[in-house]
RODO-2510 file (C-alpha; in nm, 4 decimals, decimal comma):
residues 407
     n   res          X          Y          Z
     1     x     4,8327     9,3496    13,4748
     2     x     4,7323     9,6516    13,2684
     3     x     4,6346     9,6441    12,9024
     4     x     4,9176     9,8901    12,8434
     5     x     5,1755     9,6438    12,9771
     6     x     5,0403     9,3737    12,7478
     7     x     5,0589     9,6114    12,4491
     8     x     5,4210     9,6991    12,5253
     9     x     5,5274     9,3358    12,5547
    10     x     5,3360     9,2489    12,2382
    11     x     5,5126     9,5302    12,0534
    12     x     5,8500     9,3805    12,1472
    13     x     5,7315     9,0241    12,0843
    14     x     5,6618     9,1185    11,7229
    15     x     6,0156     9,2549    11,6942
    16     x     6,1633     8,9298    11,8248
    17     x     5,9511     8,7215    11,5897
    18     x     6,0591     8,9400    11,2968
    19     x     6,4222     8,8469    11,3790
    20     x     6,5917     9,1666    11,2554
    21     x     6,9528     9,1602    11,1354
    22     x     7,2313     9,3281    11,3333
    23     x     7,2621     9,6340    11,1122
    24     x     7,5396     9,8895    11,1706
    25     x     7,4043    10,2202    11,3029
    26     x     7,5553    10,5683    11,3235
    27     x     7,8675    10,6231    11,5328
    28     x     7,6809    10,7939    11,8192
    29     x     7,4415    10,5000    11,8482
    30     x     7,7255    10,2476    11,8168
    31     x     7,9133    10,4149    12,1028
    32     x     7,6053    10,3777    12,3235
    33     x     7,5316    10,0228    12,2092
    34     x     7,8821     9,8849    12,2696
    35     x     7,8673     9,8591    12,6520
    36     x     7,5016     9,7500    12,6431
    37     x     7,5734     9,4635    12,4037
    38     x     7,9171     9,3512    12,5222
    39     x     7,8003     9,0987    12,7873
    40     x     7,5669     8,9329    12,5360
    41     x     7,8255     8,8931    12,2604
    42     x     8,0988     8,6999    12,4431
    43     x     8,1866     8,3328    12,4021
    44     x     7,9954     8,2774    12,7261
    45     x     7,7101     8,5305    12,6907
    46     x     7,6011     8,7012    13,0120
    47     x     7,2930     8,9046    13,0909
    48     x     7,2997     9,2799    13,0326
    49     x     7,0747     9,4568    13,2794
    50     x     7,1399     9,7892    13,1037
    51     x     7,0371     9,6465    12,7642
    52     x     6,7158     9,5059    12,9171
    53     x     6,6409     9,8449    13,0731
    54     x     6,7095    10,0311    12,7475
    55     x     6,4848     9,7942    12,5503
    56     x     6,2051     9,8426    12,8035
    57     x     6,2322    10,2219    12,7874
    58     x     6,2375    10,2141    12,4071
    59     x     5,9146    10,0143    12,4021
    60     x     5,7369    10,2954    12,5878
    61     x     5,8557    10,5529    12,3344
    62     x     5,7574    10,3378    12,0374
    63     x     5,4110    10,2661    12,1764
    64     x     5,3586    10,6369    12,2465
    65     x     5,4658    10,7230    11,8918
    66     x     5,7139    10,9842    12,0195
    67     x     6,0425    10,9965    12,2087
    68     x     5,9481    11,0308    12,5737
    69     x     6,1082    11,2996    12,7872
    70     x     6,2792    11,1109    13,0689
    71     x     6,4235    11,4107    13,2525
    72     x     6,3189    11,4727    13,6130
    73     x     6,0061    11,6862    13,6312
    74     x     5,8796    11,5713    13,2924
    75     x     5,5138    11,4582    13,2787
    76     x     5,6405    11,1377    13,1132
    77     x     5,8005    11,0171    13,4375
    78     x     5,6655    10,9669    13,7866
    79     x     5,7334    11,2600    14,0211
    80     x     5,7962    11,0056    14,2962
    81     x     6,0466    10,7739    14,1242
    82     x     6,1654    10,9747    13,8239
    83     x     6,0838    10,6699    13,6069
    84     x     5,8127    10,5701    13,3638
    85     x     5,5139    10,4310    13,5517
    86     x     5,4906    10,0548    13,5048
    87     x     5,8474    10,0101    13,3766
    88     x     5,9270     9,7431    13,6362
    89     x     5,6302     9,5273    13,5384
    90     x     5,7126     9,5553    13,1684
    91     x     6,0811     9,4863    13,2274
    92     x     5,9945     9,1744    13,4288
    93     x     5,7683     9,0510    13,1491
    94     x     6,0278     9,1196    12,8789
    95     x     6,2733     8,8946    13,0627
    96     x     6,0171     8,6298    13,1547
    97     x     5,8308     8,6035    12,8233
    98     x     6,0780     8,7097    12,5549
    99     x     6,4311     8,6396    12,6796
   100     x     6,4180     8,3387    12,9125
   101     x     6,2075     8,1134    12,6833
   102     x     6,4755     8,1634    12,4147
   103     x     6,7520     8,0778    12,6633
   104     x     6,8893     8,4305    12,6322
   105     x     7,0871     8,5249    12,9456
   106     x     6,8614     8,7556    13,1450
   107     x     6,7918     8,8996    13,4862
   108     x     6,4513     8,8529    13,6448
   109     x     6,3810     9,2111    13,5488
   110     x     6,6083     9,5112    13,4909
   111     x     6,4285     9,7344    13,7406
   112     x     6,4032     9,4888    14,0284
   113     x     6,7382     9,6127    14,1565
   114     x     6,7267     9,8832    14,4227
   115     x     6,9853    10,0697    14,2133
   116     x     6,7121    10,2410    14,0149
   117     x     6,4804    10,3405    14,2997
   118     x     6,5779    10,7054    14,2636
   119     x     6,5619    10,7135    13,8827
   120     x     6,7430    10,5935    13,5741
   121     x     7,0518    10,8085    13,6337
   122     x     7,1289    10,6520    13,9702
   123     x     7,4569    10,7738    14,1164
   124     x     7,5115    10,4334    14,2808
   125     x     7,5117    10,2496    13,9451
   126     x     7,8470    10,0759    13,8929
   127     x     7,8575    10,1757    13,5242
   128     x     7,7202    10,4658    13,3245
   129     x     7,5843    10,2446    13,0453
   130     x     7,2168    10,3304    13,1002
   131     x     7,2920    10,6963    13,1671
   132     x     7,4776    10,7202    12,8355
   133     x     7,1804    10,5609    12,6612
   134     x     6,9450    10,8164    12,8177
   135     x     7,1614    11,1035    12,6921
   136     x     7,1437    10,9562    12,3432
   137     x     6,7678    10,8924    12,3756
   138     x     6,6989    11,2578    12,4640
   139     x     6,8350    11,3779    12,1304
   140     x     6,7190    11,0900    11,9082
   141     x     6,4357    11,0905    11,6591
   142     x     6,1611    10,8282    11,6714
   143     x     6,3165    10,6681    11,3606
   144     x     6,6526    10,6479    11,5439
   145     x     6,4849    10,4825    11,8420
   146     x     6,3094    10,2371    11,6101
   147     x     6,6399    10,1314    11,4528
   148     x     6,8047    10,1110    11,7946
   149     x     6,5278     9,8763    11,9077
   150     x     6,5811     9,6406    11,6137
   151     x     6,9537     9,6361    11,6758
   152     x     6,9096     9,5497    12,0455
   153     x     6,6600     9,2762    11,9605
   154     x     6,9027     9,1307    11,7054
   155     x     7,1792     9,1291    11,9662
   156     x     6,9589     8,9542    12,2206
   157     x     6,8659     8,6939    11,9588
   158     x     7,2328     8,6337    11,8781
   159     x     7,2706     8,5063    12,2356
   160     x     6,9708     8,2707    12,2081
   161     x     7,0241     7,8960    12,2172
   162     x     6,8147     7,5869    12,1518
   163     x     6,8680     7,3722    12,4589
   164     x     6,7076     7,0634    12,6070
   165     x     6,4523     7,1936    12,8585
   166     x     6,4680     7,0876    13,2197
   167     x     6,1834     6,8484    13,2940
   168     x     5,9776     6,9003    13,6052
   169     x     6,1663     6,7174    13,8801
   170     x     5,9704     6,4813    14,1048
   171     x     6,1080     6,6145    14,4322
   172     x     5,9043     6,3694    14,6409
   173     x     6,1048     6,0787    14,4967
   174     x     6,4452     6,2359    14,5693
   175     x     6,5495     6,0184    14,8610
   176     x     6,9158     6,0088    14,9566
   177     x     6,9586     5,6802    14,7692
   178     x     6,7793     5,8005    14,4539
   179     x     6,9856     6,1192    14,4465
   180     x     7,3029     5,9106    14,4856
   181     x     7,1902     5,6994    14,1900
   182     x     7,1465     6,0179    13,9873
   183     x     7,4989     6,1357    14,0751
   184     x     7,6455     5,7916    13,9951
   185     x     7,4885     5,8054    13,6505
   186     x     7,5761     6,1696    13,5940
   187     x     7,9444     6,1260    13,6770
   188     x     7,9752     5,8502    13,4180
   189     x     7,9410     6,1277    13,1568
   190     x     8,2637     6,3066    13,0643
   191     x     8,2005     6,6759    13,1210
   192     x     8,5491     6,8103    13,1841
   193     x     8,4609     6,8337    13,5527
   194     x     8,1554     7,0553    13,4952
   195     x     7,9032     6,8193    13,6543
   196     x     8,1305     6,7519    13,9505
   197     x     8,2081     7,1192    14,0213
   198     x     7,8531     7,2495    13,9838
   199     x     7,7057     6,9662    14,1943
   200     x     7,9590     7,0301    14,4699
   201     x     7,8869     7,4053    14,4690
   202     x     7,5088     7,3617    14,4690
   203     x     7,5095     7,0979    14,7433
   204     x     7,7486     7,2998    14,9596
   205     x     7,5236     7,6035    14,9235
   206     x     7,2075     7,4119    15,0190
   207     x     7,3785     7,2382    15,3099
   208     x     7,5053     7,5699    15,4477
   209     x     7,1615     7,7281    15,4106
   210     x     6,9864     7,4364    15,5806
   211     x     7,2400     7,4307    15,8641
   212     x     7,2193     7,8077    15,9122
   213     x     7,5894     7,8554    15,8346
   214     x     7,6754     8,2102    15,7334
   215     x     7,8336     8,2632    15,3923
   216     x     7,7677     8,2857    15,0214
   217     x     7,8831     8,0114    14,7844
   218     x     8,0238     8,1305    14,4528
   219     x     8,1390     7,9219    14,1586
   220     x     8,2469     7,9956    13,8016
   221     x     8,2590     7,8271    13,4640
   222     x     8,4647     7,5095    13,4710
   223     x     8,6282     7,6385    13,1512
   224     x     8,7655     7,9484    13,3300
   225     x     9,0999     7,9203    13,5071
   226     x     9,1488     8,0577    13,8574
   227     x     9,4351     8,2808    13,7444
   228     x     9,2330     8,4293    13,4576
   229     x     8,9343     8,5110    13,6767
   230     x     9,1298     8,5990    13,9894
   231     x     8,9216     8,3483    14,1883
   232     x     9,0814     8,1759    14,4860
   233     x     8,9338     7,8422    14,3751
   234     x     8,6743     7,6668    14,1619
   235     x     8,4231     7,7114    14,4449
   236     x     8,4617     7,9737    14,7161
   237     x     8,2693     8,0762    15,0252
   238     x     8,2517     8,4480    15,0958
   239     x     8,1817     8,5970    15,4366
   240     x     8,1791     8,9617    15,5289
   241     x     8,2932     9,0639    15,1812
   242     x     8,6026     8,8423    15,1806
   243     x     8,6927     8,4925    15,0645
   244     x     8,6796     8,2640    15,3661
   245     x     8,7067     7,9184    15,2044
   246     x     8,8329     7,7852    14,8715
   247     x     8,7770     7,4497    14,7040
   248     x     8,9457     7,3028    14,3976
   249     x     8,7116     7,0426    14,2489
   250     x     8,8244     6,7916    13,9879
   251     x     8,7102     6,4753    13,8143
   252     x     9,0778     6,3926    13,7572
   253     x     9,3401     6,2701    14,0101
   254     x     9,3807     6,5066    14,3045
   255     x     9,7475     6,5727    14,2278
   256     x     9,6506     6,7556    13,9078
   257     x     9,5201     7,0420    14,1228
   258     x     9,8435     7,1068    14,3122
   259     x     9,9718     7,3515    14,0518
   260     x     9,6684     7,5767    14,0996
   261     x     9,6976     7,6325    14,4727
   262     x     9,9142     7,9445    14,4412
   263     x     9,5993     8,1431    14,3556
   264     x     9,4476     8,0485    14,6896
   265     x     9,7675     8,1450    14,8676
   266     x     9,7700     8,4863    14,6978
   267     x     9,4143     8,5408    14,8228
   268     x     9,5502     8,5254    15,1773
   269     x     9,3950     8,1908    15,2684
   270     x     9,5730     7,9635    15,5123
   271     x     9,3800     7,6554    15,4006
   272     x     9,2552     7,5245    15,0671
   273     x     9,0633     7,2048    14,9962
   274     x     9,1106     6,9737    14,6979
   275     x     8,7974     6,7703    14,6223
   276     x     8,8626     6,4766    14,3905
   277     x     8,7277     6,1366    14,2915
   278     x     9,0372     5,9303    14,3698
   279     x     9,0658     6,0087    14,7413
   280     x     8,9900     5,6722    14,8998
   281     x     9,1126     5,4553    15,1881
   282     x     9,4238     5,3644    14,9888
   283     x     9,5493     5,7225    15,0230
   284     x     9,7528     5,7120    15,3449
   285     x     9,8258     6,0097    15,5651
   286     x    10,2017     5,9482    15,5625
   287     x    10,2007     5,9541    15,1825
   288     x     9,9991     6,2773    15,1798
   289     x    10,2332     6,4391    15,4300
   290     x    10,5401     6,3463    15,2284
   291     x    10,3925     6,4700    14,9019
   292     x    10,2523     6,7971    15,0333
   293     x    10,5240     6,9035    15,2768
   294     x    10,7326     7,1106    15,0339
   295     x    10,4314     7,2789    14,8694
   296     x    10,2683     7,3639    15,2018
   297     x    10,5875     7,5188    15,3289
   298     x    10,6346     7,7198    15,0088
   299     x    10,2776     7,8537    14,9949
   300     x    10,2115     7,8665    15,3699
   301     x     9,8752     7,6948    15,3241
   302     x     9,7293     7,3802    15,4767
   303     x     9,6205     7,1608    15,1833
   304     x     9,3166     6,9482    15,2666
   305     x     9,2387     6,6567    15,0337
   306     x     8,8911     6,5010    15,0495
   307     x     8,6835     6,2601    14,8451
   308     x     8,4265     6,4106    14,6085
   309     x     8,1544     6,1492    14,6434
   310     x     8,1975     6,1273    15,0185
   311     x     8,1563     6,5055    15,0463
   312     x     7,8480     6,5053    14,8269
   313     x     7,6963     6,2223    15,0305
   314     x     7,7586     6,4180    15,3505
   315     x     7,5934     6,7335    15,2128
   316     x     7,3048     6,5380    15,0614
   317     x     7,2416     6,3558    15,3880
   318     x     7,1997     6,6869    15,5689
   319     x     6,9339     6,8306    15,3396
   320     x     6,5870     6,7190    15,2364
   321     x     6,4292     6,5973    14,9151
   322     x     6,3139     6,9386    14,8004
   323     x     6,6578     7,0904    14,8572
   324     x     6,8037     6,8100    14,6424
   325     x     6,5585     6,9103    14,3689
   326     x     6,6866     7,2673    14,4066
   327     x     7,0396     7,1359    14,3533
   328     x     6,9381     6,9778    14,0228
   329     x     6,7762     7,3013    13,9102
   330     x     7,0833     7,5033    14,0116
   331     x     7,3211     7,2754    13,8219
   332     x     7,0983     7,3011    13,5146
   333     x     7,1020     7,6805    13,5476
   334     x     7,4833     7,6823    13,5595
   335     x     7,5018     7,4605    13,2524
   336     x     7,2705     7,6933    13,0604
   337     x     7,4705     7,9953    13,1721
   338     x     7,8159     7,8665    13,0848
   339     x     7,7734     7,5780    12,8382
   340     x     7,5190     7,7002    12,5876
   341     x     7,7817     7,6313    12,3178
   342     x     7,7918     7,2695    12,4403
   343     x     7,4255     7,1630    12,4212
   344     x     7,5299     6,7972    12,4414
   345     x     7,6234     6,8497    12,8078
   346     x     7,2797     6,9882    12,8885
   347     x     7,1147     6,7056    12,6931
   348     x     7,3211     6,4483    12,8870
   349     x     7,2201     6,6083    13,2164
   350     x     6,8513     6,5858    13,1247
   351     x     6,8981     6,2267    13,0034
   352     x     7,0359     6,1294    13,3461
   353     x     6,7343     6,2876    13,5177
   354     x     6,5006     6,0794    13,3035
   355     x     6,7130     5,7652    13,3308
   356     x     6,6855     5,7649    13,7102
   357     x     6,3111     5,8309    13,6833
   358     x     6,3262     6,1735    13,8470
   359     x     6,1334     6,3512    13,5735
   360     x     5,7597     6,3960    13,5899
   361     x     5,5703     6,2674    13,2874
   362     x     5,5497     6,6049    13,1172
   363     x     5,8040     6,8788    13,0631
   364     x     5,6828     7,1927    13,2359
   365     x     5,4890     7,3823    12,9706
   366     x     5,5416     7,7509    12,9051
   367     x     5,2592     7,9601    13,0477
   368     x     5,0554     8,1419    12,7875
   369     x     5,0842     8,5220    12,7944
   370     x     4,7246     8,5713    12,9030
   371     x     4,7335     8,3046    13,1715
   372     x     4,6621     8,4573    13,5145
   373     x     4,9170     8,2190    13,6692
   374     x     5,1933     8,4124    13,4965
   375     x     5,0637     8,7356    13,6397
   376     x     5,0664     8,5824    13,9867
   377     x     5,4220     8,4574    13,9286
   378     x     5,5431     8,8046    13,8360
   379     x     5,3752     8,9520    14,1437
   380     x     5,5280     8,6817    14,3645
   381     x     5,8733     8,7549    14,2291
   382     x     5,8332     9,1232    14,3052
   383     x     5,7289     9,0371    14,6610
   384     x     6,0327     8,8116    14,6926
   385     x     6,2639     9,0927    14,5836
   386     x     6,1085     9,3194    14,8461
   387     x     6,1774     9,0540    15,1098
   388     x     6,5390     9,0290    14,9941
   389     x     6,5753     9,4038    15,0221
   390     x     6,4479     9,3907    15,3809
   391     x     6,6866     9,1000    15,4548
   392     x     6,4104     8,8752    15,5900
   393     x     6,6249     8,5611    15,5833
   394     x     6,3792     8,3431    15,7749
   395     x     6,0885     8,4358    15,5509
   396     x     6,3015     8,3732    15,2431
   397     x     6,3911     8,0219    15,3588
   398     x     6,0259     7,9481    15,4324
   399     x     5,9223     8,0730    15,0886
   400     x     6,1921     7,8662    14,9207
   401     x     6,0659     7,5543    15,0976
   402     x     5,7062     7,6248    14,9972
   403     x     5,8029     7,6867    14,6352
   404     x     5,9998     7,3616    14,6263
   405     x     5,7004     7,1718    14,7608
   406     x     5,4800     7,3256    14,4932
   407     x     5,7333     7,2232    14,2297
***
């Protein structure tokens, strides 16, 4: 870690601690800011990779005391990458030290993506947000850049939230029975189906990974409807770029999900699964057949109805203790991402972890900026991204297991 990187992060840290107001800027700056800020300003704030990248670039200009020339061939950028040397390290640290501790939605680093390997104006970028910022940056004064920085910082802070931190989970104690006790306690809390859906998605993902089943599990906010998002279900499995499986998960009676199956049918699926709490031995096949016959004929889909807890038990029984700890961390991550306006849900989740004695004695403390462990963590994350880029699936699974054991 270079002294320059530390200086750049410290420069931005001071801006965050100053807590600037969101002041209106000139029209040209506002036009550039709008797409950068939009993901952060919604009811469910999302990360903005372009805003993180712009803030990182701005820090370099402010530290230099002049607006850097970011055009190809300029001495301010690397002749090899067309980017400022060290921007990836600084971007990683901005996310890790300034955004994540404030529960601001963030990537692991704006320049970890392979999109920017050939420079900031990458033709493969899905949006021109960063390119538009660069065009503005080229013609801005240092005072303009300074104001732009404060405005971005204020926008990031507007997405911050004070949430109950996740305690360090004692993975070694997560036997099948203890994890079942945790779920029993968790599902006593009314969450509008959030706990049930996110637990199902996380357990399905871990079970598929452990079993070597191909596919990527995707879920969404429990507050978002399938029709509004265009999703084929609450939880879907994608293979080869298409939706291969769809699950409707509910904490309510299974019949309440029947009206939502048309979305799955429109996605071209021939089968959709309802996962609910009230699917027990009293539900007879003849009754199911009679109730579903008309709907199945109309939609041309086979409707499968299964019990939520039974499914979770099956998935949990096929994975190990450390994978169960990963499930808890994933559910917490989903809650932070989509329910930051409902901190009581996150607090209830943490309370259940402590109630079942899964939490270690101390909450995991934030690492101090000058702690060498943090440097090692940043380096490890960069190595992990390189492995992802090379598609080393076996090595990734081994690393995940080792990290879980360390946790």
